[in-house]
N, C-alpha and C positions, 0 to 999 in steps of 0.2 A: 955101231956105237949106241949105247943107251942114252936116252935124252936126259938132260939135267932136270931135276925136280925143283920146286920152289924151296923145299927144305934144304937141299944142297946149296942153292944160291944164297940163302940166308947165312948158312955156315961159312961159305966162301967169303962173303962180304964182311963177316964179323958180327953182324946184327941186322935185324930187319930195318932199323932206322938208317944205318949206313947204306944198305941196299937201295932204299927208296929215296934218300936224300941225294944220292949220287946218280940217280937215273937221269938220263939226258932228255927224257920226254917232257914236253910242256903240258899245257892244259888239255882237257878233253876236246877232241876235234869234232867239228860239225861239218862233215865232208859234203862235197858235190854242190850243195846249196850255196849260191853266191853270198859273199859277205854282206852285201847290201843290194836290194833291188832298186830302191830310191835313195833314201838316207836313213840311218838308224834312228834319228830323232823322230821323224814322221812315222816311221814304222812302230816305234814305241807308242806314240800318241794314238795311233789307229786302234790299238787293242783296248784303249779306254774310251775313245770318242766315236769309233765306227765299227769296223771289224777287220780281222786279219786272217790270212791263211798261213799256218805254220806247216811247212813240208817236213814231216818227221820220218820220211821214208828211208833215210840213209844212216843216221847216227846211232841207232839203238840196235842191240842184239835181240832177235826174236827166237824163241825156242818153244816148240810144241811139245807138250807132255801128254801122252795118251796111253790108254790101256785100262784094264779093270782096276788096277791099284793106283791110278794117277791121282785121284782125289785124296786117297790115304797118304800117299807120298807128300803131297803139298800140305796136308793137315799136320803131318808129323813134324814138319819144319816151320810152318807158319805160326806166328804169334797171335794172329787174329782168328776170329771164329769162322768155322766153315759150315755152320748150321744153315740149311736152305740154300747153300751156294751151288750154282750149277749153270746151265746154259743161259745166255743173254744177261749175265751179271759179271761185274768186274770188281776188283778191290785192290788196294795198295797192299803189297806183299813184302814184309820186311823181316826175314828170318834172322835169328840170333845164334851166336855160338853158345856152348854149354854154360858159360859164365854170364850170359844175359846181355852181351854186347852185339850191336847190329852188324851184320855182314853186308847188307846193302838193301835197297828197296827198288821194286819194279812194280809195274801194273800187271795184275793177273786177270786174264780174260777167260771166262767160261764160254767156250765156243759151241760145244754140244756135249751130249752125255759122254763122260769119260775122256773129253778132249779139251785141253786147256792151252793157253798161250801166255808166256812170260815175255814182257817187253821192257827193256831198259838197259842199264849198264851191266856188264857181264859177270860181276862177282856173284850175284844170286844164281844166274844160270849155271855157273860152274859148281856151286854148292849143291843145287838140286840134281844136276846130272851125276855128280859123284854118288849121292845117296841112291839114285835110281839104279846105277850100275853095280853098286856094292851092297845094297841093302836087301836084296832078295825080292824087290817089288816086281809085280807083273805089269810093267809099264816100259815105255821107251821115250827117249828125248831126241828130237830132231831140230838142229840148229840152223838158223839163217844169220850168219855173222854180219855185223854192221860193215858199211862200205870201207871204213878206214882200218879195219882189223885184218890181220893175216887170214887169208881165206875168204875175206869179204868181197863183195862184187857190187858194181853200180847197178846191176840188174838183180833185184831182190825178189823174194817170193810174194811179198805183200807191199802195196803202197799204203801210206798212212798220212792223211791230211787232217789238220785240226783247224776248224773255223771257230773264232772267238770274237766277242765284242758285243756292244749294245745293239748293233743292227744284224747280228748273226741270225737271230730268229726270223727276221724278214727275208734274209737271203735264203735260208732253208725253205721257207714257204714258196719262194719263187722256184727253187730247184726241184721241189717235189710236186709243185702244182697244186698246193692246198695247205690247209692248216697242219702244223707240226703236231703229231700225237704227243700226249702227255707221257713223257718218259722220265722215270725217277733217276735221280743222281746216281751215276755209276751203274746204270742199266743200259741195255742195248736194244736197238730196234732196226729192222731192215727197211731201207728206203730204195727207191728207184731214181737214179740220177744218170742222165745221158743214156738212158735205156739199159743201164747196168744195175745189177743188184749190189747195193752198198750197205755195209753194216755200219751203224753209227752208235758210238758210246756217248751217252749224255755226260758231259765233262765240264770242266771250267778251269781256266788259268787266269791269274790276276783278277779273280773274282767275277769275271764276265761269263755270261752263258755261252754255251756252244756245244759242238759235237766233234768227236774224233771219228773220222770216216776212213774205212779201210776195206780193201778187197784185193782180188788177184792183180799181180803186177802188170800184166798185159793190158788191163783196163784202166790203169792209173792216168795215162795221158789224156784219154777221152774225158774222164771224170773231172780232172783238173781244168781242162779247157772250158768246160761248161761252167764250173764254179767261178773261174776268173771272169768270164764274160758276164755272167749274171751278177757278179759282185760289183761291177762298175757303178751300178745304180745306188749301192749302199756304202760307197766309200771303201771298198775292200782294198787292202794292201797286202802284197806278198811280203813276208818277213824274212830277211836274210839271216845268216849265221851270227852276225854280230849282235843284233838286237835279240834274237831268240835266246841266247845264253843269259840275257839280263832280265828276262821276265820274272825269274825266280825272286828277284829283289823285292818286287811288289807283292808276290803271292805268298812268300815266306817258306817255300819248300827248299830244304838244304840238299843240293844235288850230289854232294861229294863226301859222304861219310867214309872214312877209311875202313876197309873190310877187316873185321876183328878176327883174323885167322892166323896171325903170325907167331903166337906164343903158346897157346893152350896145349898141354901134353895130350889132351883128348882129341886134338885135331892134327896130331903129327901124321897120321896115316893119310889125312886129306892133303897135307902139304907135300907128302911124298907122291901122291897121285897127281897133283897139279903141276904141269910143266912150268919151268921158270920163265918161259916166253909168254905166258898168259898175262892178262892185264894186271893181276896182282903182283907179278914179278917185275914188270917193266915200267909201271906208272910211277909218277914222281910225287914226293912229299916236300912241301915248301912252306915258306912264311916265317914270321917272326917268332912263333911259338916253337920252342925246341925242348925236347927231352930225349935222353938216351934210352928211355923205356918206352917201347912202342905202345904199350898198354895205356899210356897217358893220352894217346890219340883216339882210343876207342870211345864209342858213344853208345848210350843205352837208348831204347825207344822213348824213354821219358825225356832225355836230353833233346831229342829231335822233335818232340811234340807229338809223338805217336802213342802216348800213354793210353789215350781213350780207345785205341784200336786193340790193345792187348786184352785178350779174353782167356780166362783160365777154365774154360769149359771143355778142354781136351788136353791130352798130353802132347808136348812138343819139345824139341831141343831147346834148352834154356829155361824151361818153365820154373824149376825150383829156384833158380837164381833170380828170375824176374819177380816171383812172388815176394821175395825178400826186398828187392829194390823198390817195388811198387809201394811199399809201406812208408817209405821216406825218401822220395827222389831229391837229390841234392842240387840239381841245376835246372835251369829253365831256358827255353829258346826265346830270343828277343830280336828286335831290329835295333841296330845302332845307326842314328843319324849323325854323320860326321860333320864337325864344325866347318862351315864353308870357308871361313877366313884361313883356317889351318890348312885345308886342302889346297887353297890357292897358293899359300906359301910353299907347300911341297912342290907344286907344279912350277912355281917360280924359280926353283933351283935349277931347272933345265936351261935357264937363260944366264947361267954363271959358268965360269971356268973352274970354280972350286969344287968342293965336295957336293955331290948331288944326292938327293933322295931317290929312291927307286921310282922309276917312271910310273905314272898312273895312266893306264890305258882306258879308253872309253868305248862302249859303255861297261864292259866287264873288265875289271883290273885283276885278272886271275892268271897266274904264271906257272902253276903246277897242277897236276891232276887232282891232288888233294891239298888245297890251300888251308893252312892253319896259322892264323895270326893271333898274337897275344893281346889280351885286354887286361888293363891294370886299374887299380885304384890306390893312390898314394904309394905307387911303386911296387905294389904286390899284385901278382897275377890272380885275377878273379874269374877268368873265363877265356874262351877262344872265339875267334871269328872264323867262319868257314867259307864265306863268299863275300866279295866286295865289288861294288860297281856304281854306276850312275843311272838314276831314273830321270829322264827328261819330263815325265809326267809330274814328278814331285819336285823337280829342281834341286835334288839332293844326291850326294854320295851316301850310299847306304851299305851296311853290312848285315849279314845274318850271323848272329852270335849265340853262344850258349854261356850263360853266366851263373855263378853261384847264387842261390836263391836270395840271399840277403842284399844283393846288388841288382836284382832283376826288376825292380819296381820302375814303372814308367816315369821318366823325368830325371832319373838319377844321372849324374855326370860321371863319366868314366874316361879312360884314355885308351885309344887304339894305337898299337905299335905297328908302324909300317916299315917294311924292309926285312930282308933275310937276316937270320942270326949268322954272324961271321964264322967262317971256318966250319960249317956244318954240311957242306955239299955244294955243288955248283951245277947250273944248268945253262944252256945257251940262251934261254929265254930271259935271263936276268943279267943285267949289267952290273959293274962295280958301283957301289953306292954306300951311303951311310943310313943307318936306321934313324927314324924320326918319330915323334909322338904327335898324335892328332886327337884333339878333344872330341868327345862323342856324347850323345844323349840317348839314354835308353828309351825306346819307343815300342809301340805294339807290333805284333806279328800276327797276321800280315800287316804290312805298313799301309798299303792302299786301303782307304776307308771302305771302298766298295767291296774289296776282297774280305774284309773283316765282317761286314754286315750281310753280304748276300751270297757268299761263295757256295753255300750248301742249300740255299733256299730258292734260287731262281731255276 
């Protein structure tokens, strides 16, 4: 029996919206790592006040792309420049569909000449692999699925630890036994830790300096043990899955753009190649924003704040469309600070027997793989929120949102609509509830001041 394709699954469901709205999957899972090592509040505080270790070894798909045409393949799909890109460099990689809408974003590592690695959620991996297999490139793709995915394993090919925070530099000095070399942002350097060769990407999350450290899986436990022991002096905390998923609220990165693959006639062959059991076919779409047209959920690089990364110095899929979009982007990414009194009222409905609002979980209040909530002004939809949760560092419920330009100025008052649209699909992660409105104030992105001021300079 031949396997069902994504295209067939869409036709069977009646539309892509119906397929995804009725998915029984909940939010993206961060497997293996405990929900909390201590408590998520102190774990959040540590990335601003001391340093943390994020264990990223399990929840992301890794894919090696190698061969004489590997760089050409990536350049043909990537919206950013590939001039001078190669070994010991990395970049955010956010390919688009032919109409200029984002398929996803991952981190692209240049490991060695003609050998690259894509790390992140699997929509981009699938898109790259399809072109590699069907486009006549002299290259191959080798996947290491995340632990929660079909075919994934607790034993991966590569461990991946991230050390972040104000004291991360001092911790690194202790680990390598001397001064940390000057490494440019998103460049890599080799270190020796626990007697092992460790590759380090100069990175930053929530605006704090740090490194993403990675190497062969068999050496991960030894490296981690040394990091944890050395980190005691510098207030190091291990961060569990609960707090990890909330760091994006302070850094401003939107982790869940819906892959823009479901409608374009130019992508029908891709949907027929893609099994219905892949992430794009089984993940869920939820929230108060609802449209029967799946394209209303698509996002451009400019919506996501990636406009400065788009470079028209090479040909790539979606270039013609993006050249037009770039002349007049219609929307802007912002943070929304939710009114604390209104949030408390929503939470207070849990202590009644009457109609309740949708439960607000802490620190991430996300109930679908792709959360899309409606933002309004005077009853009219002016944008969408794509991630909502609580920052103990800021003492606020925050959302990452994309608003029409005329409403995106800092300080503007808007309304955040909380709760699922009735009769548009159901998931076991969401209980019966009534929608409610929460006042919100437009704020900068990133929201954390240190992230705005120092993310790319430290």
